mmCIF file of the C-alpha atoms, coordinates in Angstrom:
data_MODEL
# 
_entry.id   MODEL 
# 
loop_
_atom_site.group_PDB 
_atom_site.id 
_atom_site.type_symbol 
_atom_site.label_atom_id 
_atom_site.label_alt_id 
_atom_site.label_comp_id 
_atom_site.label_asym_id 
_atom_site.label_entity_id 
_atom_site.label_seq_id 
_atom_site.pdbx_PDB_ins_code 
_atom_site.Cartn_x 
_atom_site.Cartn_y 
_atom_site.Cartn_z 
_atom_site.occupancy 
_atom_site.B_iso_or_equiv 
_atom_site.pdbx_formal_charge 
_atom_site.auth_seq_id 
_atom_site.auth_comp_id 
_atom_site.auth_asym_id 
_atom_site.auth_atom_id 
_atom_site.pdbx_PDB_model_num 
ATOM 1  C CA . MET A 1 1  ? 11.591  7.369   0.081   1.00 0.00 ? 1  MET A CA 1 
ATOM 2  C CA . SER A 1 2  ? 8.185   5.961   0.971   1.00 0.00 ? 2  SER A CA 1 
ATOM 3  C CA . LEU A 1 3  ? 4.871   7.772   0.623   1.00 0.00 ? 3  LEU A CA 1 
ATOM 4  C CA . SER A 1 4  ? 2.325   7.932   3.444   1.00 0.00 ? 4  SER A CA 1 
ATOM 5  C CA . VAL A 1 5  ? -1.289  9.001   2.847   1.00 0.00 ? 5  VAL A CA 1 
ATOM 6  C CA . ASP A 1 6  ? -4.143  9.247   5.354   1.00 0.00 ? 6  ASP A CA 1 
ATOM 7  C CA . THR A 1 7  ? -7.457  7.916   4.033   1.00 0.00 ? 7  THR A CA 1 
ATOM 8  C CA . ARG A 1 8  ? -10.852 7.493   5.666   1.00 0.00 ? 8  ARG A CA 1 
ATOM 9  C CA . TYR A 1 9  ? -10.008 3.788   6.134   1.00 0.00 ? 9  TYR A CA 1 
ATOM 10 C CA . GLY A 1 10 ? -6.612  4.352   7.751   1.00 0.00 ? 10 GLY A CA 1 
ATOM 11 C CA . LYS A 1 11 ? -3.032  5.116   6.773   1.00 0.00 ? 11 LYS A CA 1 
ATOM 12 C CA . VAL A 1 12 ? -1.729  3.837   3.421   1.00 0.00 ? 12 VAL A CA 1 
ATOM 13 C CA . ILE A 1 13 ? 2.030   3.529   2.945   1.00 0.00 ? 13 ILE A CA 1 
ATOM 14 C CA . VAL A 1 14 ? 3.706   3.021   -0.442  1.00 0.00 ? 14 VAL A CA 1 
ATOM 15 C CA . SER A 1 15 ? 7.249   1.647   -0.144  1.00 0.00 ? 15 SER A CA 1 
ATOM 16 C CA . THR A 1 16 ? 10.259  2.493   -2.216  1.00 0.00 ? 16 THR A CA 1 
ATOM 17 C CA . PRO A 1 17 ? 10.804  0.108   -5.166  1.00 0.00 ? 17 PRO A CA 1 
ATOM 18 C CA . TYR A 1 18 ? 12.606  -3.152  -4.381  1.00 0.00 ? 18 TYR A CA 1 
ATOM 19 C CA . TYR A 1 19 ? 13.294  -6.438  -6.163  1.00 0.00 ? 19 TYR A CA 1 
ATOM 20 C CA . SER A 1 20 ? 10.779  -9.258  -5.657  1.00 0.00 ? 20 SER A CA 1 
ATOM 21 C CA . PHE A 1 21 ? 11.964  -12.804 -6.284  1.00 0.00 ? 21 PHE A CA 1 
ATOM 22 C CA . ILE A 1 22 ? 8.327   -13.926 -6.413  1.00 0.00 ? 22 ILE A CA 1 
ATOM 23 C CA . LEU A 1 23 ? 7.405   -11.551 -9.251  1.00 0.00 ? 23 LEU A CA 1 
ATOM 24 C CA . TRP A 1 24 ? 10.933  -11.505 -10.738 1.00 0.00 ? 24 TRP A CA 1 
ATOM 25 C CA . GLY A 1 25 ? 11.109  -7.758  -10.994 1.00 0.00 ? 25 GLY A CA 1 
ATOM 26 C CA . GLU A 1 26 ? 10.972  -4.432  -9.246  1.00 0.00 ? 26 GLU A CA 1 
ATOM 27 C CA . VAL A 1 27 ? 7.847   -3.836  -7.153  1.00 0.00 ? 27 VAL A CA 1 
ATOM 28 C CA . VAL A 1 28 ? 6.417   -1.434  -4.597  1.00 0.00 ? 28 VAL A CA 1 
ATOM 29 C CA . SER A 1 29 ? 4.503   -2.543  -1.539  1.00 0.00 ? 29 SER A CA 1 
ATOM 30 C CA . VAL A 1 30 ? 1.233   -0.805  -0.629  1.00 0.00 ? 30 VAL A CA 1 
ATOM 31 C CA . THR A 1 31 ? 0.074   -1.322  2.971   1.00 0.00 ? 31 THR A CA 1 
ATOM 32 C CA . LEU A 1 32 ? -3.062  -0.230  4.824   1.00 0.00 ? 32 LEU A CA 1 
ATOM 33 C CA . PHE A 1 33 ? -2.900  0.289   8.592   1.00 0.00 ? 33 PHE A CA 1 
ATOM 34 C CA . LYS A 1 34 ? -6.257  0.829   10.279  1.00 0.00 ? 34 LYS A CA 1 
ATOM 35 C CA . PRO A 1 35 ? -6.096  3.337   13.171  1.00 0.00 ? 35 PRO A CA 1 
ATOM 36 C CA . GLU A 1 36 ? -6.909  0.708   15.802  1.00 0.00 ? 36 GLU A CA 1 
ATOM 37 C CA . ASN A 1 37 ? -4.187  -1.654  14.502  1.00 0.00 ? 37 ASN A CA 1 
ATOM 38 C CA . CYS A 1 38 ? -1.453  0.880   13.794  1.00 0.00 ? 38 CYS A CA 1 
ATOM 39 C CA . PRO A 1 39 ? 0.167   0.610   17.258  1.00 0.00 ? 39 PRO A CA 1 
ATOM 40 C CA . ASN A 1 40 ? 0.354   -3.201  16.847  1.00 0.00 ? 40 ASN A CA 1 
ATOM 41 C CA . GLY A 1 41 ? 1.845   -2.998  13.357  1.00 0.00 ? 41 GLY A CA 1 
ATOM 42 C CA . TYR A 1 42 ? -0.903  -5.085  11.744  1.00 0.00 ? 42 TYR A CA 1 
ATOM 43 C CA . GLY A 1 43 ? -1.812  -4.181  8.184   1.00 0.00 ? 43 GLY A CA 1 
ATOM 44 C CA . VAL A 1 44 ? -2.893  -5.483  4.789   1.00 0.00 ? 44 VAL A CA 1 
ATOM 45 C CA . CYS A 1 45 ? -0.184  -5.422  2.135   1.00 0.00 ? 45 CYS A CA 1 
ATOM 46 C CA . LYS A 1 46 ? 0.014   -6.026  -1.616  1.00 0.00 ? 46 LYS A CA 1 
ATOM 47 C CA . GLU A 1 47 ? 2.891   -5.789  -4.091  1.00 0.00 ? 47 GLU A CA 1 
ATOM 48 C CA . PHE A 1 48 ? 2.486   -3.982  -7.413  1.00 0.00 ? 48 PHE A CA 1 
ATOM 49 C CA . VAL A 1 49 ? 4.891   -3.943  -10.344 1.00 0.00 ? 49 VAL A CA 1 
ATOM 50 C CA . ALA A 1 50 ? 6.983   -0.762  -10.134 1.00 0.00 ? 50 ALA A CA 1 
ATOM 51 C CA . SER A 1 51 ? 6.402   0.119   -13.798 1.00 0.00 ? 51 SER A CA 1 
ATOM 52 C CA . ARG A 1 52 ? 2.865   1.078   -12.730 1.00 0.00 ? 52 ARG A CA 1 
ATOM 53 C CA . LYS A 1 53 ? 4.328   3.284   -9.979  1.00 0.00 ? 53 LYS A CA 1 
ATOM 54 C CA . LYS A 1 54 ? 2.814   6.530   -11.294 1.00 0.00 ? 54 LYS A CA 1 
ATOM 55 C CA . LYS A 1 55 ? -0.672  5.024   -11.159 1.00 0.00 ? 55 LYS A CA 1 
ATOM 56 C CA . ILE A 1 56 ? -0.072  3.814   -7.596  1.00 0.00 ? 56 ILE A CA 1 
ATOM 57 C CA . HIS A 1 57 ? 0.733   7.291   -6.320  1.00 0.00 ? 57 HIS A CA 1 
ATOM 58 C CA . THR A 1 58 ? -2.655  8.727   -7.287  1.00 0.00 ? 58 THR A CA 1 
ATOM 59 C CA . ARG A 1 59 ? -5.057  9.544   -4.467  1.00 0.00 ? 59 ARG A CA 1 
ATOM 60 C CA . ARG A 1 60 ? -7.901  7.706   -6.204  1.00 0.00 ? 60 ARG A CA 1 
ATOM 61 C CA . PHE A 1 61 ? -5.905  4.461   -6.485  1.00 0.00 ? 61 PHE A CA 1 
ATOM 62 C CA . LEU A 1 62 ? -4.815  4.589   -2.834  1.00 0.00 ? 62 LEU A CA 1 
ATOM 63 C CA . GLU A 1 63 ? -8.389  5.267   -1.637  1.00 0.00 ? 63 GLU A CA 1 
ATOM 64 C CA . GLU A 1 64 ? -9.671  2.296   -3.658  1.00 0.00 ? 64 GLU A CA 1 
ATOM 65 C CA . PHE A 1 65 ? -6.897  0.054   -2.303  1.00 0.00 ? 65 PHE A CA 1 
ATOM 66 C CA . ALA A 1 66 ? -7.733  1.168   1.256   1.00 0.00 ? 66 ALA A CA 1 
ATOM 67 C CA . LYS A 1 67 ? -11.438 0.439   0.728   1.00 0.00 ? 67 LYS A CA 1 
ATOM 68 C CA . GLN A 1 68 ? -10.773 -3.081  -0.544  1.00 0.00 ? 68 GLN A CA 1 
ATOM 69 C CA . ALA A 1 69 ? -8.127  -3.823  2.100   1.00 0.00 ? 69 ALA A CA 1 
ATOM 70 C CA . ALA A 1 70 ? -10.407 -2.571  4.895   1.00 0.00 ? 70 ALA A CA 1 
ATOM 71 C CA . ALA A 1 71 ? -13.060 -5.078  3.780   1.00 0.00 ? 71 ALA A CA 1 
ATOM 72 C CA . ILE A 1 72 ? -10.519 -7.901  4.239   1.00 0.00 ? 72 ILE A CA 1 
ATOM 73 C CA . PHE A 1 73 ? -9.384  -6.646  7.620   1.00 0.00 ? 73 PHE A CA 1 
# 
């Protein structure tokens, strides 16, 4: 089950864990969708190792990810 959190930068979605052949292990994907791009499906995404999953689900981590991803967008 994925997690969806609204931040001041947009909506952040954390995926369920899946296997990444690039990282050779289980990862979760964290994606930021800005409000103006949400209908188009455009977002900024990054994979994190699933062993750090508990850290990823904290509000502080997701806000910081959204801030950095919004600067790229």
